[in-house]
N, C-alpha and C positions, 0 to 999 in steps of 0.2 A: 823281581823274582817271580817265577811262575807259581801258580797255585798247585801245591803238591797233593791235595786231597783228591782221591779218586771219586768217580761218579758212582752214586748209589744205583744198583741194578736190582730190578724186581726178580721174583722167582723165575728160574730158567728150566723147569722140568719139561714143559711143552716145547721150549726152544730147542733143547737137546734132542728130544724125541723127533722133532721136525728135521733136524740136521741128519739124524741117523736114517730116517725113512727116505727123505728126498735126496740125501747125499748118496745113497746107494741106487735108488730107483731111476732118478733123472739121468745121470751120466751113463748108466747101464743101458737104458732104453735108447739114448742118442747114439751110443757106441754100436749097439746091435743094429740100429737103423742104418747107420753109415756102412756097416759091414755087409748089410743085405743088398745094397745098391749094386747093380750090375752095369754101371756106366763107366767103369774103369777109373773110379775115384782113387787117387794115390793113397797108399797105406798110411802115410803120416797124418792124413786128415782124420782117420779113425781115432788116433791117439789124441789129436788136438780137439776134436769134437767132444771126446770123453772128458778131457780136462776142462773145457769150457762149460760142459754140462754140470760138472761138479761145482764150479764157481757159480753157475746160475742157480743151482739148488741152494747153496749157502746164501746167496744174495736174496732169493725169494723168502727164505725163512727169516733173514735179518730184517728185511723191509716190513714183514708182517709184525715181527717183534717190536720194531720201532713204532709202527703205527698203532698197534694194540695198546702199548704202554705209554704212548705219547712222549717218547724220549726227546729231550732237547739236544739234538745232534750238534748244534753249535757249541754248546757248553761241553759236550762229551769229547768232541774231536779237538776243539781249541783252534786257535789261529797260529799258523806257522810264522816263525820269526827267523831272522838271519842266524841267530845262535843255534837253532835246531840243525842247520846244515853242518856246522862244525861238530856238533854232537853226533850226528849221523855218520860223518866221515870217521870219527874216532871209534865209534862202536862197530862200524863195518870192518875197520882194520882189526879190531880185537876179535871179532867173530871169525874172520878169515884165518887169522893166526891160530886161534884156538881150535878151529876145525882141522887144520893141519896137525896140530899137536895131538888131538884126539884120534884122528885117523891113523897116525903112525904109532901112537902108544897102544892102541887097541888092536888094529888090524895087521900091522907089520909083523909081529910075532906069529899071528895066526896064518899069515900068508905062506909060511914055510911048513905048516902042518898039513899033511896029506888029508887029514880028516876035515879040515876047515877051508882048504884052498878053494873048492868049488863055491862055498858059501861066500867067501870074500869076493870072488869074481862076480857072482850074481848080484851081490849087494852094492859093490863099488864100481864095477867096470861094465855092467850090462844094462845100466839104467837108460831109459829112452833119452835121446838127445833133444835138447831144447832148440837146437838149430836144425831146421828141417831140410832134407835133401832127398831128391827122387832118383838119384843114381847118375844124373846127367848135369843138373844145375840146382841152384838154390832158389826155390820159388819165392818171389818177393812178397806177394800178398800173404801167403801162408806164414812166412817168417815175421811179417808185421803183426799178424794176428797173435802169433806166439809171443812176440815182444810185448804187446799190450796185455796179454794174459798174465805173463810172468812179472813184468815190471810195474804194471798199473793195477790190474784187477786183483791179483793174488794178495799183494800187500794190504790193499784197502779192505777187502772182504775178510781175509784171515785175521788181520789185527782186530777188526771189530768183533769177530767171533771169539777168538782165543784170549785176547787181552781185554778188550772192551767189555765183554760179557762174562765169559767163563772165569777168567782170572779175577776180575773185579768182584763177581758174586761170591766166589770161594773165599776171597780175601775178607769179605764182609762176614761170612758165616764161620770161618775157621781162622787160621793164621796165614801170614804172608808166605810162609814156607810150604804149607799145604797147597796154597793157591798156585805158587810157582811150580811145584812138583807135578801136580795133576794137569794143569793147563799145558805145561811144556811137554809132558809125556804124551798127551793127546796130539799136540802139534807135531811131535816127532813121529808118532805112529801114522799120522796123515801123510807125511812125506816119505815114509818107507825106510829112511835111514835114521833110526831112533836116536842114537847117541849125539851126533853132531847137530841134527835138527832140534833136538830137545835142548841142547846147550844154547843154541841160537834163540830158542823160545824163552829160555830163562833170562838171557840178556835183554830181550824185548820186554819181558815182564818188569825187569829192573828199570829200564828206560821209562816205562809208563808210570811205575811207582814213583820214580824220581821227579818226573816232570809234571805228572797229573794231567797230561794232555795226550790223547790217543794219536794225534798227528805226529808225535815224535817217533814212536815205534813204527808208524807207517812209513815215514821218510827213511828210517834206518833199514827197514825190510826192503823197500824199493831200491835203495842205493846198493844194497848187498846183491839183490837179484840182477840189477843192471850190470854190476861188475862181472858177475858170472856169465851173463849173456854176452857181454862185449868180449870177454876173454875167449869164449867158445867160438864166437863169430869171427874174431881175428884169426884164430887157429884154422878155422874152416877156409877163410879167404886165402891164407898163406899157402895151404896145402892143396886148395882147389877141391877138396873133398872132406868128408868127415873122417877123422883119424880115430882109430880105436885105441884106447888106453889099455895096454897089456899088463899082466901081472908082473912080468919081468921089469917093465918100466916103473911100475909102482914100487917095487922092491929096490930098484936102483936109485930112486930119488928120496931115500930115507933122510938125507941131509936136510931136506926142506922141513921136516919135522923138528930138527934141532934148531934150524934158523928161526922157525916160528916160535919155539919155546924161548929162545934168546930174545927175540923181539918183544914178546909178552913180558918177559922179566924186566927189560929196559923200560918199557912203558909203565909197568907197575912201580918201579923204583922212582921214576920221574914224577908220577902222580903223588906218591908218598912224600917225596922231597919238597914238592911245592905245596904240600898240605891240601891237596885237592879234596873237594867235597864229593868227588865222584863215588867214593866208597861209602858215603854216609846216606842211609835211607831216611826219608822223612817219616813222620807218623803215618801209620797205616789205616787210621780211621777214615771213614767215608762220610761225606756230608752233603754232596750236591745231588739232589733227588732228580730222577728222570721220569718218575711216574707220579700220576695224580692219585693213585691208590695207596693205602697204607701198606707198608712192608709186612710180610708174614714170616713166620719162622719155618719156612720150607725152602728147599733148594730150588 
């Protein structure tokens, strides 16, 4: 059985401040720099450079935090085992189904309201595509960079920041519910779509609390992003271009929300019937220290 005790994290005030400062300044500067170039750079590179800049900022702050506090990354991340893949597949299925349930439960009624239609469209249907297209073809190199950013870098960096540091620290200072709520809300705000992203963040917190190893939510996050990327890439390959998801199409596919709710219900009944320990949280105390200094009573 895996060790379910979370890693002890030192105070994170300067860590959070660094994320805020560099998280805004680095991608902004890189984005403006890309926009100022007059060499005919494709527009999608501006978005991609901004996204990479954001990840670079988070990575820089994370590396300094690890170095400064002498964190034992091997103990923090843990070693992946074959069982983790099965858990990742199961949680990815749950997240995708719950996302459909949340989307249609929250936004389907609003999509028929004249006061909220434009908001629903901007939130759900006008987000930048992760499959890059220049109007004539799909650039291979740019899409490979996008793939690496979304499937590799984002899960690794974001899980360290939001689960490995913020969630674990808040879990030490307060309760598991406060830690889940705050870290998931921040995760949702980062991704722009608060409800479904925050729900995914809560699932990732649960997987980390359950396993005690950060590698588990990293695998789940990566597999989830891989699924989204492959679906969008397949759609682009079939149509030969990026297809825009319309409000009418969103409204006409309301049955998917019901299908997802049914699938979640069947899964939950199955877990309860086999007396699965999936719904049982381990103790929330932390014991594995990652710092050589004594812990203080500050966040």
